[in-house]
C-alpha positions in Angstrom: 1.4 2.9 6.0 5.0 3.9 5.1 7.0 1.6 3.0 10.3 0.2 4.1 13.5 0.5 2.0 13.0 -3.1 1.0 9.6 -2.4 -0.4 10.8 0.7 -2.2 13.8 -1.1 -3.7 11.6 -4.0 -5.0 9.1 -1.7 -6.6 11.9 0.4 -8.2 13.3 -2.8 -9.7 10.0 -3.9 -11.0 9.3 -0.5 -12.5 12.9 0.0 -13.7 13.3 3.0 -11.5 16.4 1.7 -9.9 19.0 3.5 -12.1 20.6 6.7 -10.7 19.1 8.7 -13.5 15.6 7.5 -12.7 16.1 7.8 -9.0 17.0 11.5 -9.5 13.9 12.3 -11.6 11.4 14.6 -10.0 8.5 12.1 -10.3 10.5 9.3 -8.6 11.7 11.6 -5.8 8.1 12.7 -5.2 6.9 9.1 -5.3 9.5 8.2 -2.6 8.4 11.2 -0.5 4.8 9.9 -0.5 5.5 6.1 -0.1 8.6 6.0 2.1 8.6 9.4 3.9 4.8 9.5 4.4 4.4 13.0 2.9 1.1 14.1 1.4 0.6 14.1 -2.4 0.3 17.8 -2.8 3.2 18.5 -0.5 5.5 16.0 -2.3 4.5 17.2 -5.8 5.3 20.8 -4.8 8.6 19.8 -3.2 9.7 17.9 -6.3 8.5 20.6 -8.7 5.9 18.5 -10.5 2.1 18.6 -10.8 -0.2 16.7 -8.6 -1.5 14.9 -11.7 2.0 13.8 -12.7 2.5 12.4 -9.2 -0.8 10.6 -9.2 0.0 9.1 -12.6 3.3 7.6 -11.3 1.4 6.5 -8.1 -1.2 4.7 -10.3 1.6 2.9 -12.3 3.2 1.9 -9.0 -0.1 0.6 -7.6 -0.6 -1.5 -10.8 2.9 -2.8 -10.4 2.3 -3.9 -6.8 -1.0 -5.6 -7.9 0.8 -7.5 -10.6 3.5 -8.5 -8.1 0.9 -9.8 -5.7 -0.4 -12.1 -8.5 3.1 -13.3 -9.2 3.8 -13.9 -5.6 1.6 -17.0 -5.6 3.2 -18.5 -8.7 5.8 -21.2 -8.9 9.2 -20.1 -9.9 10.1 -21.6 -13.3 12.9 -24.2 -13.1 16.4 -23.2 -14.2 18.0 -24.7 -17.3 20.3 -26.9 -15.1 17.3 -28.1 -13.1 15.5 -29.1 -16.4 18.7 -30.9 -17.6 19.0 -32.7 -14.3 15.4 -33.8 -14.4 15.7 -35.1 -17.9 18.9 -37.0 -17.0 17.2 -38.6 -14.0 14.3 -39.7 -16.2 16.7 -41.2 -18.7 18.5 -43.0 -15.9 15.2 -44.4 -14.5 14.3 -45.7 -18.0 17.8 -47.4 -18.3 17.4 -48.9 -14.8 14.0 -50.3 -15.7 15.3 -51.9 -18.9 18.3 -53.4 -17.1 16.0 -54.8 -14.3 13.7 -56.3 -17.0 16.7 -58.0 -18.7 17.9 -59.3 -15.4 14.4 -60.8 -14.7 14.4 -62.5 -18.1 17.9 -63.9 -17.5 17.0 -65.3 -14.1 14.1 -67.3 -15.5 
């Protein structure tokens, strides 16, 4: 199965391969040839001027990255700092409201 540009871009970001320097490296070019262009491993390694073993190593690292991303895909996204502050403020307001309502009930008796 060939990867889409979206898949490639995501993996490059996760592996920090998204800089122009890293994109221009022989191992990254060969990896792209295999994953996006559908080229064979030997053919891609020869075209990029690296060994098959070097390409297989970068493919193994990419495979591990994808596996870790699959694990994270099911995780909840942590709240932002502003969401945490808002949640704390709402809890504080709810406590104040409860105290005021309790006072009102005492006054009405």
